[in-house]
N, C-alpha and C positions, 0 to 999 in steps of 0.2 A: 710737721716734722720736716727738717731740711734734708737735702740729698746726702750730706756727709753723715748725719746721724743714721739715716736709713741704711746706707752702705755699711756702716759700722755694725749694725744689727745683723746684716746678712753675713758679714765676715766673721762675727763671733760665733754664729751657729756653725759655719764652716770650720772654724778653729776648734770648736768643741768636738766636731766629728773626727778631725785629724787626731786630736789628743786621745780620744777614746779608742781610735784605731791603733795608735801606738801602744797604749796600755794593754789592749787585747792581744796584739800581735807580738809584743815584746821587743820590737826593733823598728827603726825608721824604714828599713827596706821592706819589711812585712807590711807596715801601714801603707807605704807607697804603692805596693802591688795591689792592695785592697782598693785604694782610692784613685789609682791611675796617676800618681805623683812620683817625682823623683825623690830619693832619700834626702837630698839637700833641701828640697822644697818643704818636706816634712819637718826637717830640723829647724829651718827658718821660722816656720809656723810656731813651733814650740818656744823658740827664742822670743818671738813677738808676744806670746801669751805671758811668759814669765816676766818680760820687761814691763808689760802693762800692769801686771798684778804686783810686781815688786817682790816676788817670792820664788824660791826654787821649787819646781813641781816634780822634777825627775833628777836623780843622780845618774850620770852617764859614765860608764867605764867601757873599756874595749870589749868586755865580755857580756855586759847586761845593762839594762835600764831598770832602775828601781824607783818606785814612787815614794816621794816624801810624804809625811802626814798631810801637808797642804795639798799635795798631788792627789792623795786618796780622797780628800774632801772635794776637790775640784772635779775628779772623775765621777763621784756619786752625783754631784749637782749637774754635770754635763749630761750624763746618761738620763737623768730624770727630765731635764729640759728638752732633750732631743726626743724622748718618748712622748712628752706632752705635745711637742710640735707635730710629730707624726699623727697622734690621735686627733689633734685639731684639724689637720689637713684631711684626714680620713673622714671626719664628721662632716666637713664642708663638702667633700666629694660625694658623700652619700646622699646629700640633698639633691644633687643633680643627676647622678647615675646610680642605678640599682646595683649594689655590690656588697660583698661582705657576708658574714655568717648570719643566717636567719633561723632563730630557734622557735620551733612550732610545737605546741602541745595539742593533741587531739585525743578524743575518746577511742578506746580500742577498736570497737566494731565500726563506728562511723569513720574513723581514721583509715582503717584498713580497706574498707569497701568504697568509701566516697572520696577521701582526700588523697591517699597514696596514689591511686590511679591517675590523678591529675598532675603529679609532680614531674613526670617525664617531659610533658609538653612545656611545663613552666620553666624548667631548667634549660630547655632548648631555647626558649624565648629570652631568658635572662641568664646567660652562661657565667656571669661574674658573681652570681649569688650562690652561696653554699647553704642548702637547706638542711638543717639539723632538726629532725622530727622525732618526737617522743610520743608513743601511743600509750596512754594511761587514763584511767577514769578517776585518778586522784586529781583534785583541783590544785593547780599550781598557782603561785602568787606572781602574777605578771607585774604588778606594781613594784614588787621587790626585786625584779630582774630575773626571775626564774625562767621566763620565756618572753619572746618578743610578741608572739601572737598565740592566743589560746582559743580553741573552739568550745563554746559552752552551750549546754542545753538547759531549757527552762527559764523562769524569770531570773533576772539579774539583780543582785544586791546593789545598793548604792555604793559607788566607788568613784575615784577620780579617773578611772579608765574610760576610754572611748569604745563604743560598741557599734558594730556594723551587722545588721541582720542579714543572714544568709539564706533563710528559709524557715521551714518548720517540719515537724514530723509527728505522726500519731503512733499509737501502740496497738499491738495485736496479741491476742492470747492464742497460743499454739501448743500442740503436743504431737508426738510422732504417731503414725498409724499403729505401731507395735504397742505403744503404751495404751492407746485407746482400745485396742483389742483386748488387752488384759484387764483394764480398769473401767471400761465403759466411757461413753461420750457424755459430757455434761450438757444438759439441755437448758437449764436455767442457772444463773450465777450461784445460787445457794447449793447446787450440786457440787461445787468446788470444795465444800467442807469434807467431802469424801475422797478428795484427790490430794496428791502430793504437789503443792504449788511452790515452784522455785522462784525466789524473790531476790531483789536487791538488798544489800546490807547497809545501805546508806540513805540519806535524805529524809526518811520517815522513821520516827520512833516506833510507830505502829504499822505492821505490814498490811496495807489495805490496797485493794484494787477498786477503781471507780466503775460504776455501771449506771445505765439509764433504763428504767422500767416504767412503762405507762406514763411517760413524760416526766418522771421524777428521777433526779440524780441522787445516788447514794453510794456509800463506800462499804465494801464487804471485806471483813478481816479474813485472811487466808493463812494457811500454815503449810510448811513443807520441810523436807529433810536437808536441803542445801540452800545456802544463801551465797551470793557472790557480789563483787564490786563492779562487775561489768556485764553488759548485755551479750557479749560474744561467748563468755563462759556459760551463761544461762542458756543460750541457744545451743551450744554443744551438748549440754546436759539434756535438753529436750530432744535433740536428735538421737541421743543414746537411749531414749526411752525412760529416763529417770523420773520425769514428771511433766507438769504443765507450767508454762511460764508466760509472762507478759512483757514483751520487749518492743523496741522501736521497729517500725516497718522495714527500715533499711537492713536490719539484722537478719530478717527471715524471709524477705521477698523471694529470693532465688529458691530457697528450700520449699516454700509453698508452691512455687511454679512447677517444680519437678516432683512434687508429691512426697517429699521427705518429711514435711510438717503439714499439719492440718489446722486451719484457722478455726477458732471456737468462739461461740457466744457472740457472733457479730451482730445479731439483732439487738444486743444489749450494750453494744459499744457506745460510750457517751460521746465519742467524736472529739475527745480532748486532744489538743495539739500542743506540742512543746516548741517554742521558738528556738532557733539555732542562731547564735551570734559568734562573730569573731571579736574578741576583746584585745585591746592593745593600748599602749601609751600614745596618745595622739598629740596634737599641737603642732606649732610651727617647726619644731626640731625633729619631727618624726622622720626617720630614715626612709629614703626612697624604696629600699627593699621591703619594708613593712607595707608601705602604701600600695606598691604594685602587687604584692601577694594577696592582700585583702581584696583589692579590686578583682584579681583573678578568681579568688574563691567566690565572690559575689556573682561574677559573670557565669561561672560554671556550675555552681551548686543550686542556684535558684530554679 
């Protein structure tokens, strides 16, 4: 590309910006104030575009400027091209400096207790990143662009996404002291048949809890009066004395420590662990904001 052609490309982008400013402001003086140009410089730019194209883009009177059909078509093309230039430059800038909106999806309980407390220090470290976080146990489609980073529990399905392991968690069976005083303390897993077991309403068609007895792992079918799609709700129900539940350690650790919940059947806990991953669209074009956020999670959640 020679210097003349390159300069022409730069001038055309500038000309499009001037034309769009005139169309938006409705006058040469308004466009000039927006762009820091004199009205005569704006007028000369419009003359230059029309001379090159060989068509009239605006009808000029002493009262108003009116776009011709050709002017309407040029304005639409100019706005589209300028937007694409902005997007291209932002994408390149993102590769070097963490900036822009970062959409994060995290499970309710884990997000509230483990992820949200980390965000204050993160945004102080990266002030040009806007963190847009949604707490939900509904699985969002990262590949379809519903989030930039999602935190997932359990085995991952095959997908084109990149996964970064953040750690793992186990589960604990708990109930409130009030519930246990009313209904009794289960001593062996089979005692749960006489209890109100609060369960998740997803992942398994059959509501079963795993146990290990005498070195043998097995699943016990449980029943209860309430099911929910997140561990935080189940924990709240257990705290209210509604029943027994089995949820992630992070959901009930504080409540166990202060005596509001009691761990049950720990001798039969199979020790099953769920891996925790951050999933995202990886590759060479991954924005810097995604990379630094996943690195930050891996550093602080392990």
